[in-house]
KOLGU-4560 file (N, C-alpha, C; in nm, 3 decimals, padded with zeros to 5 digits):
<recs>
<n_xx: 05.069 n_yy: 03.822 n_zz: -01.493 ca_xx: 05.175 ca_yy: 03.847 ca_zz: -01.589 c_xx: 05.311 c_yy: 03.836 c_zz: -01.518 mol: A seq: 1 type: MET>
<n_xx: 05.402 n_yy: 03.759 n_zz: -01.577 ca_xx: 05.533 ca_yy: 03.746 ca_zz: -01.511 c_xx: 05.627 c_yy: 03.860 c_zz: -01.551 mol: A seq: 2 type: ASN>
<n_xx: 05.745 n_yy: 03.862 n_zz: -01.492 ca_xx: 05.839 ca_yy: 03.973 ca_zz: -01.511 c_xx: 05.885 c_yy: 03.987 c_zz: -01.656 mol: A seq: 3 type: ALA>
<n_xx: 05.906 n_yy: 03.876 n_zz: -01.726 ca_xx: 05.952 ca_yy: 03.886 ca_zz: -01.865 c_xx: 05.841 c_yy: 03.938 c_zz: -01.956 mol: A seq: 4 type: SER>
<n_xx: 05.716 n_yy: 03.902 n_zz: -01.929 ca_xx: 05.605 ca_yy: 03.956 ca_zz: -02.007 c_xx: 05.589 c_yy: 04.106 c_zz: -01.979 mol: A seq: 5 type: GLU>
<n_xx: 05.608 n_yy: 04.143 n_zz: -01.854 ca_xx: 05.599 ca_yy: 04.283 ca_zz: -01.813 c_xx: 05.706 c_yy: 04.367 c_zz: -01.885 mol: A seq: 6 type: GLU>
<n_xx: 05.831 n_yy: 04.318 n_zz: -01.888 ca_xx: 05.938 ca_yy: 04.393 ca_zz: -01.953 c_xx: 05.922 c_yy: 04.395 c_zz: -02.104 mol: A seq: 7 type: SER>
<n_xx: 05.858 n_yy: 04.293 n_zz: -02.162 ca_xx: 05.834 ca_yy: 04.290 ca_zz: -02.306 c_xx: 05.736 c_yy: 04.398 c_zz: -02.348 mol: A seq: 8 type: ALA>
<n_xx: 05.652 n_yy: 04.442 n_zz: -02.256 ca_xx: 05.555 ca_yy: 04.547 ca_zz: -02.285 c_xx: 05.616 c_yy: 04.687 c_zz: -02.275 mol: A seq: 9 type: LYS>
<n_xx: 05.735 n_yy: 04.697 n_zz: -02.218 ca_xx: 05.799 ca_yy: 04.827 ca_zz: -02.199 c_xx: 05.896 c_yy: 04.855 c_zz: -02.313 mol: A seq: 10 type: LYS>
<n_xx: 05.891 n_yy: 04.977 n_zz: -02.364 ca_xx: 05.979 ca_yy: 05.019 ca_zz: -02.473 c_xx: 06.063 c_yy: 05.135 c_zz: -02.421 mol: A seq: 11 type: VAL>
<n_xx: 06.194 n_yy: 05.126 n_zz: -02.441 ca_xx: 06.284 ca_yy: 05.235 ca_zz: -02.403 c_xx: 06.306 c_yy: 05.324 c_zz: -02.524 mol: A seq: 12 type: GLU>
<n_xx: 06.293 n_yy: 05.454 n_zz: -02.503 ca_xx: 06.322 ca_yy: 05.550 ca_zz: -02.609 c_xx: 06.456 c_yy: 05.614 c_zz: -02.573 mol: A seq: 13 type: VAL>
<n_xx: 06.554 n_yy: 05.594 n_zz: -02.661 ca_xx: 06.690 ca_yy: 05.643 ca_zz: -02.636 c_xx: 06.727 c_yy: 05.754 c_zz: -02.734 mol: A seq: 14 type: ARG>
<n_xx: 06.820 n_yy: 05.837 n_zz: -02.692 ca_xx: 06.866 ca_yy: 05.948 ca_zz: -02.777 c_xx: 06.933 c_yy: 05.893 c_zz: -02.903 mol: A seq: 15 type: ALA>
<n_xx: 06.888 n_yy: 05.938 n_zz: -03.021 ca_xx: 06.949 ca_yy: 05.891 ca_zz: -03.145 c_xx: 07.085 c_yy: 05.954 c_zz: -03.171 mol: A seq: 16 type: PRO>
<n_xx: 07.116 n_yy: 06.062 n_zz: -03.097 ca_xx: 07.244 ca_yy: 06.132 ca_zz: -03.110 c_xx: 07.266 c_yy: 06.217 c_zz: -02.986 mol: A seq: 17 type: MET>
<n_xx: 07.385 n_yy: 06.271 n_zz: -02.972 ca_xx: 07.412 ca_yy: 06.363 ca_zz: -02.861 c_xx: 07.343 c_yy: 06.496 c_zz: -02.887 mol: A seq: 18 type: SER>
<n_xx: 07.301 n_yy: 06.562 n_zz: -02.781 ca_xx: 07.238 ca_yy: 06.693 ca_zz: -02.795 c_xx: 07.169 c_yy: 06.735 c_zz: -02.667 mol: A seq: 19 type: GLY>
<n_xx: 07.109 n_yy: 06.852 n_zz: -02.670 ca_xx: 07.037 ca_yy: 06.904 ca_zz: -02.553 c_xx: 06.890 c_yy: 06.863 c_zz: -02.566 mol: A seq: 20 type: VAL>
<n_xx: 06.838 n_yy: 06.805 n_zz: -02.459 ca_xx: 06.702 ca_yy: 06.750 ca_zz: -02.453 c_xx: 06.604 c_yy: 06.859 c_zz: -02.410 mol: A seq: 21 type: PHE>
<n_xx: 06.495 n_yy: 06.874 n_zz: -02.487 ca_xx: 06.390 ca_yy: 06.971 ca_zz: -02.453 c_xx: 06.255 c_yy: 06.899 c_zz: -02.449 mol: A seq: 22 type: TYR>
<n_xx: 06.178 n_yy: 06.922 n_zz: -02.343 ca_xx: 06.048 ca_yy: 06.857 ca_zz: -02.328 c_xx: 05.935 c_yy: 06.936 c_zz: -02.393 mol: A seq: 23 type: THR>
<n_xx: 05.963 n_yy: 07.062 n_zz: -02.433 ca_xx: 05.857 ca_yy: 07.146 ca_zz: -02.490 c_xx: 05.910 c_yy: 07.225 c_zz: -02.609 mol: A seq: 24 type: LYS>
<n_xx: 05.819 n_yy: 07.271 n_zz: -02.696 ca_xx: 05.862 ca_yy: 07.342 ca_zz: -02.817 c_xx: 05.924 c_yy: 07.480 c_zz: -02.789 mol: A seq: 25 type: PRO>
<n_xx: 05.882 n_yy: 07.544 n_zz: -02.682 ca_xx: 05.942 ca_yy: 07.672 ca_zz: -02.641 c_xx: 05.918 c_yy: 07.689 c_zz: -02.491 mol: A seq: 26 type: SER>
<n_xx: 05.996 n_yy: 07.777 n_zz: -02.426 ca_xx: 05.986 ca_yy: 07.792 ca_zz: -02.280 c_xx: 05.847 c_yy: 07.824 c_zz: -02.226 mol: A seq: 27 type: PRO>
<n_xx: 05.765 n_yy: 07.894 n_zz: -02.305 ca_xx: 05.633 ca_yy: 07.934 ca_zz: -02.255 c_xx: 05.520 c_yy: 07.841 c_zz: -02.298 mol: A seq: 28 type: ASP>
<n_xx: 05.554 n_yy: 07.725 n_zz: -02.353 ca_xx: 05.452 ca_yy: 07.628 ca_zz: -02.395 c_xx: 05.458 c_yy: 07.503 c_zz: -02.307 mol: A seq: 29 type: GLU>
<n_xx: 05.348 n_yy: 07.428 n_zz: -02.302 ca_xx: 05.348 ca_yy: 07.306 ca_zz: -02.220 c_xx: 05.436 c_yy: 07.196 c_zz: -02.281 mol: A seq: 30 type: PRO>
<n_xx: 05.473 n_yy: 07.101 n_zz: -02.197 ca_xx: 05.555 ca_yy: 06.987 ca_zz: -02.242 c_xx: 05.477 c_yy: 06.904 c_zz: -02.344 mol: A seq: 31 type: ALA>
<n_xx: 05.551 n_yy: 06.839 n_zz: -02.435 ca_xx: 05.486 ca_yy: 06.752 ca_zz: -02.533 c_xx: 05.410 c_yy: 06.639 c_zz: -02.465 mol: A seq: 32 type: TYR>
<n_xx: 05.471 n_yy: 06.576 n_zz: -02.364 ca_xx: 05.407 ca_yy: 06.465 ca_zz: -02.294 c_xx: 05.442 c_yy: 06.469 c_zz: -02.145 mol: A seq: 33 type: VAL>
<n_xx: 05.360 n_yy: 06.399 n_zz: -02.066 ca_xx: 05.383 ca_yy: 06.385 ca_zz: -01.922 c_xx: 05.364 c_yy: 06.238 c_zz: -01.885 mol: A seq: 34 type: ALA>
<n_xx: 05.414 n_yy: 06.199 n_zz: -01.769 ca_xx: 05.396 ca_yy: 06.062 ca_zz: -01.721 c_xx: 05.246 c_yy: 06.035 c_zz: -01.711 mol: A seq: 35 type: VAL>
<n_xx: 05.204 n_yy: 05.920 n_zz: -01.763 ca_xx: 05.063 ca_yy: 05.883 ca_zz: -01.761 c_xx: 04.991 c_yy: 05.913 c_zz: -01.891 mol: A seq: 36 type: GLY>
<n_xx: 05.052 n_yy: 05.996 n_zz: -01.978 ca_xx: 04.988 ca_yy: 06.030 ca_zz: -02.105 c_xx: 04.984 c_yy: 05.909 c_zz: -02.198 mol: A seq: 37 type: ASP>
<n_xx: 04.874 n_yy: 05.897 n_zz: -02.273 ca_xx: 04.864 ca_yy: 05.798 ca_zz: -02.379 c_xx: 04.925 c_yy: 05.860 c_zz: -02.504 mol: A seq: 38 type: THR>
<n_xx: 05.011 n_yy: 05.785 n_zz: -02.572 ca_xx: 05.080 ca_yy: 05.837 ca_zz: -02.691 c_xx: 05.058 c_yy: 05.745 c_zz: -02.810 mol: A seq: 39 type: VAL>
<n_xx: 05.070 n_yy: 05.802 n_zz: -02.928 ca_xx: 05.054 ca_yy: 05.727 ca_zz: -03.052 c_xx: 05.188 c_yy: 05.719 c_zz: -03.125 mol: A seq: 40 type: LYS>
<n_xx: 05.203 n_yy: 05.615 n_zz: -03.205 ca_xx: 05.324 ca_yy: 05.598 ca_zz: -03.285 c_xx: 05.346 c_yy: 05.724 c_zz: -03.370 mol: A seq: 41 type: LYS>
<n_xx: 05.470 n_yy: 05.771 n_zz: -03.374 ca_xx: 05.516 ca_yy: 05.889 ca_zz: -03.449 c_xx: 05.477 c_yy: 06.023 c_zz: -03.385 mol: A seq: 42 type: LYS>
<n_xx: 05.412 n_yy: 06.019 n_zz: -03.268 ca_xx: 05.382 ca_yy: 06.143 ca_zz: -03.195 c_xx: 05.513 c_yy: 06.202 c_zz: -03.144 mol: A seq: 43 type: GLN>
<n_xx: 05.525 n_yy: 06.335 n_zz: -03.143 ca_xx: 05.645 ca_yy: 06.400 ca_zz: -03.092 c_xx: 05.648 c_yy: 06.390 c_zz: -02.940 mol: A seq: 44 type: ILE>
<n_xx: 05.761 n_yy: 06.341 n_zz: -02.888 ca_xx: 05.779 ca_yy: 06.328 ca_zz: -02.744 c_xx: 05.865 c_yy: 06.441 c_zz: -02.688 mol: A seq: 45 type: LEU>
<n_xx: 05.963 n_yy: 06.487 n_zz: -02.767 ca_xx: 06.058 ca_yy: 06.586 ca_zz: -02.720 c_xx: 06.139 c_yy: 06.636 c_zz: -02.839 mol: A seq: 46 type: ALA>
<n_xx: 06.230 n_yy: 06.730 n_zz: -02.811 ca_xx: 06.324 ca_yy: 06.779 ca_zz: -02.912 c_xx: 06.466 c_yy: 06.752 c_zz: -02.864 mol: A seq: 47 type: LEU>
<n_xx: 06.556 n_yy: 06.733 n_zz: -02.959 ca_xx: 06.698 ca_yy: 06.716 ca_zz: -02.930 c_xx: 06.773 c_yy: 06.815 c_zz: -03.018 mol: A seq: 48 type: LEU>
<n_xx: 06.845 n_yy: 06.909 n_zz: -02.954 ca_xx: 06.917 ca_yy: 07.012 ca_zz: -03.029 c_xx: 07.063 c_yy: 06.973 c_zz: -03.043 mol: A seq: 49 type: GLU>
<n_xx: 07.106 n_yy: 06.968 n_zz: -03.167 ca_xx: 07.246 ca_yy: 06.939 ca_zz: -03.197 c_xx: 07.295 c_yy: 07.044 c_zz: -03.297 mol: A seq: 50 type: THR>
<n_xx: 07.396 n_yy: 07.118 n_zz: -03.259 ca_xx: 07.455 ca_yy: 07.221 ca_zz: -03.346 c_xx: 07.348 c_yy: 07.316 c_zz: -03.402 mol: A seq: 51 type: MET>
<n_xx: 07.261 n_yy: 07.367 n_zz: -03.315 ca_xx: 07.155 ca_yy: 07.463 ca_zz: -03.347 c_xx: 07.044 c_yy: 07.406 c_zz: -03.436 mol: A seq: 52 type: LYS>
<n_xx: 07.043 n_yy: 07.273 n_zz: -03.455 ca_xx: 06.938 ca_yy: 07.208 ca_zz: -03.533 c_xx: 06.853 c_yy: 07.125 c_zz: -03.437 mol: A seq: 53 type: VAL>
<n_xx: 06.721 n_yy: 07.143 n_zz: -03.444 ca_xx: 06.630 ca_yy: 07.069 ca_zz: -03.356 c_xx: 06.576 c_yy: 06.947 c_zz: -03.428 mol: A seq: 54 type: PHE>
<n_xx: 06.597 n_yy: 06.830 n_zz: -03.367 ca_xx: 06.545 ca_yy: 06.704 ca_zz: -03.419 c_xx: 06.425 c_yy: 06.664 c_zz: -03.334 mol: A seq: 55 type: GLN>
<n_xx: 06.318 n_yy: 06.621 n_zz: -03.397 ca_xx: 06.201 ca_yy: 06.574 ca_zz: -03.323 c_xx: 06.223 c_yy: 06.430 c_zz: -03.280 mol: A seq: 56 type: LYS>
<n_xx: 06.199 n_yy: 06.403 n_zz: -03.152 ca_xx: 06.204 ca_yy: 06.265 ca_zz: -03.101 c_xx: 06.062 c_yy: 06.213 c_zz: -03.108 mol: A seq: 57 type: VAL>
<n_xx: 06.041 n_yy: 06.110 n_zz: -03.191 ca_xx: 05.906 ca_yy: 06.058 ca_zz: -03.211 c_xx: 05.886 c_yy: 05.925 c_zz: -03.142 mol: A seq: 58 type: LYS>
<n_xx: 05.764 n_yy: 05.900 n_zz: -03.102 ca_xx: 05.727 ca_yy: 05.778 ca_zz: -03.031 c_xx: 05.734 c_yy: 05.657 c_zz: -03.125 mol: A seq: 59 type: CYS>
<n_xx: 05.799 n_yy: 05.548 n_zz: -03.082 ca_xx: 05.813 ca_yy: 05.430 ca_zz: -03.168 c_xx: 05.690 c_yy: 05.339 c_zz: -03.169 mol: A seq: 60 type: PRO>
<n_xx: 05.596 n_yy: 05.359 n_zz: -03.076 ca_xx: 05.483 ca_yy: 05.268 ca_zz: -03.064 c_xx: 05.365 c_yy: 05.336 c_zz: -02.996 mol: A seq: 61 type: THR>
<n_xx: 05.247 n_yy: 05.279 n_zz: -03.007 ca_xx: 05.133 ca_yy: 05.327 ca_zz: -02.929 c_xx: 05.154 c_yy: 05.280 c_zz: -02.786 mol: A seq: 62 type: ASN>
<n_xx: 05.120 n_yy: 05.364 n_zz: -02.689 ca_xx: 05.139 ca_yy: 05.323 ca_zz: -02.551 c_xx: 05.108 c_yy: 05.432 c_zz: -02.451 mol: A seq: 63 type: GLY>
<n_xx: 05.169 n_yy: 05.418 n_zz: -02.334 ca_xx: 05.150 ca_yy: 05.513 ca_zz: -02.224 c_xx: 05.287 c_yy: 05.547 c_zz: -02.167 mol: A seq: 64 type: LYS>
<n_xx: 05.311 n_yy: 05.675 n_zz: -02.140 ca_xx: 05.438 ca_yy: 05.719 ca_zz: -02.082 c_xx: 05.443 c_yy: 05.671 c_zz: -01.938 mol: A seq: 65 type: ILE>
<n_xx: 05.543 n_yy: 05.586 n_zz: -01.908 ca_xx: 05.559 ca_yy: 05.532 ca_zz: -01.773 c_xx: 05.661 c_yy: 05.615 c_zz: -01.696 mol: A seq: 66 type: VAL>
<n_xx: 05.765 n_yy: 05.659 n_zz: -01.768 ca_xx: 05.873 ca_yy: 05.732 ca_zz: -01.701 c_xx: 05.938 c_yy: 05.828 c_zz: -01.799 mol: A seq: 67 type: GLU>
<n_xx: 05.972 n_yy: 05.947 n_zz: -01.752 ca_xx: 06.054 ca_yy: 06.041 ca_zz: -01.829 c_xx: 06.186 c_yy: 06.051 c_zz: -01.753 mol: A seq: 68 type: ILE>
<n_xx: 06.289 n_yy: 05.995 n_zz: -01.813 ca_xx: 06.420 ca_yy: 05.985 ca_zz: -01.747 c_xx: 06.502 c_yy: 06.113 c_zz: -01.762 mol: A seq: 69 type: ILE>
<n_xx: 06.511 n_yy: 06.162 n_zz: -01.885 ca_xx: 06.593 ca_yy: 06.280 ca_zz: -01.913 c_xx: 06.528 c_yy: 06.405 c_zz: -01.856 mol: A seq: 70 type: ALA>
<n_xx: 06.612 n_yy: 06.498 n_zz: -01.811 ca_xx: 06.561 ca_yy: 06.624 ca_zz: -01.757 c_xx: 06.566 c_yy: 06.732 c_zz: -01.864 mol: A seq: 71 type: GLU>
<n_xx: 06.466 n_yy: 06.821 n_zz: -01.861 ca_xx: 06.455 ca_yy: 06.929 ca_zz: -01.958 c_xx: 06.582 c_yy: 07.014 c_zz: -01.960 mol: A seq: 72 type: ASP>
<n_xx: 06.625 n_yy: 07.050 n_zz: -02.080 ca_xx: 06.739 ca_yy: 07.138 ca_zz: -02.104 c_xx: 06.871 c_yy: 07.080 c_zz: -02.054 mol: A seq: 73 type: GLU>
<n_xx: 06.885 n_yy: 06.949 n_zz: -02.053 ca_xx: 07.011 ca_yy: 06.886 ca_zz: -02.014 c_xx: 07.076 c_yy: 06.818 c_zz: -02.134 mol: A seq: 74 type: THR>
<n_xx: 07.209 n_yy: 06.817 n_zz: -02.137 ca_xx: 07.278 ca_yy: 06.749 ca_zz: -02.247 c_xx: 07.269 c_yy: 06.597 c_zz: -02.233 mol: A seq: 75 type: PRO>
<n_xx: 07.245 n_yy: 06.531 n_zz: -02.345 ca_xx: 07.242 ca_yy: 06.385 ca_zz: -02.349 c_xx: 07.349 c_yy: 06.335 c_zz: -02.445 mol: A seq: 76 type: LEU>
<n_xx: 07.393 n_yy: 06.214 n_zz: -02.420 ca_xx: 07.486 ca_yy: 06.148 ca_zz: -02.512 c_xx: 07.407 c_yy: 06.051 c_zz: -02.598 mol: A seq: 77 type: LYS>
<n_xx: 07.467 n_yy: 06.013 n_zz: -02.709 ca_xx: 07.407 ca_yy: 05.915 ca_zz: -02.799 c_xx: 07.367 c_yy: 05.791 c_zz: -02.718 mol: A seq: 78 type: ASP>
<n_xx: 07.244 n_yy: 05.746 n_zz: -02.735 ca_xx: 07.190 ca_yy: 05.625 ca_zz: -02.672 c_xx: 07.149 c_yy: 05.642 c_zz: -02.525 mol: A seq: 79 type: ASN>
<n_xx: 07.154 n_yy: 05.764 n_zz: -02.470 ca_xx: 07.104 ca_yy: 05.784 ca_zz: -02.333 c_xx: 06.953 c_yy: 05.759 c_zz: -02.330 mol: A seq: 80 type: ASP>
<n_xx: 06.906 n_yy: 05.703 n_zz: -02.221 ca_xx: 06.764 ca_yy: 05.674 ca_zz: -02.203 c_xx: 06.687 c_yy: 05.803 c_zz: -02.176 mol: A seq: 81 type: LEU>
<n_xx: 06.578 n_yy: 05.822 n_zz: -02.253 ca_xx: 06.496 ca_yy: 05.942 ca_zz: -02.236 c_xx: 06.359 c_yy: 05.910 c_zz: -02.178 mol: A seq: 82 type: MET>
<n_xx: 06.292 n_yy: 05.808 n_zz: -02.233 ca_xx: 06.156 ca_yy: 05.773 ca_zz: -02.192 c_xx: 06.141 c_yy: 05.621 c_zz: -02.179 mol: A seq: 83 type: PHE>
<n_xx: 06.046 n_yy: 05.580 n_zz: -02.094 ca_xx: 06.000 ca_yy: 05.440 ca_zz: -02.091 c_xx: 05.851 c_yy: 05.444 c_zz: -02.121 mol: A seq: 84 type: VAL>
<n_xx: 05.811 n_yy: 05.365 n_zz: -02.221 ca_xx: 05.673 ca_yy: 05.360 ca_zz: -02.266 c_xx: 05.621 c_yy: 05.219 c_zz: -02.251 mol: A seq: 85 type: ILE>
<n_xx: 05.499 n_yy: 05.207 n_zz: -02.201 ca_xx: 05.435 ca_yy: 05.075 ca_zz: -02.191 c_xx: 05.344 c_yy: 05.059 c_zz: -02.311 mol: A seq: 86 type: GLU>
<n_xx: 05.367 n_yy: 04.954 n_zz: -02.389 ca_xx: 05.283 ca_yy: 04.929 ca_zz: -02.506 c_xx: 05.140 c_yy: 04.898 c_zz: -02.464 mol: A seq: 87 type: LYS>
<n_xx: 05.045 n_yy: 04.940 n_zz: -02.548 ca_xx: 04.904 ca_yy: 04.905 ca_zz: -02.524 c_xx: 04.847 c_yy: 04.836 c_zz: -02.645 mol: A seq: 88 type: VAL>
</recs>
């Protein structure tokens, strides 16, 4: 597989708006996903809090989590990269 085919299989998940990024539903629960996890389209990947409202970040495709870019409990700007997913 060449480099362009490889990059075509990768999907970037970006922040739909500014807010605080959370990897888990609450501090005492496990993260929604980890690197290496297989994910399904519309599966919850994380939460984004904007003005005390939590938005669910959902997976755009079936695949595998290759990279988690954003750090838990950090502020993100609109369009910041959060995850890289490899399509399967």
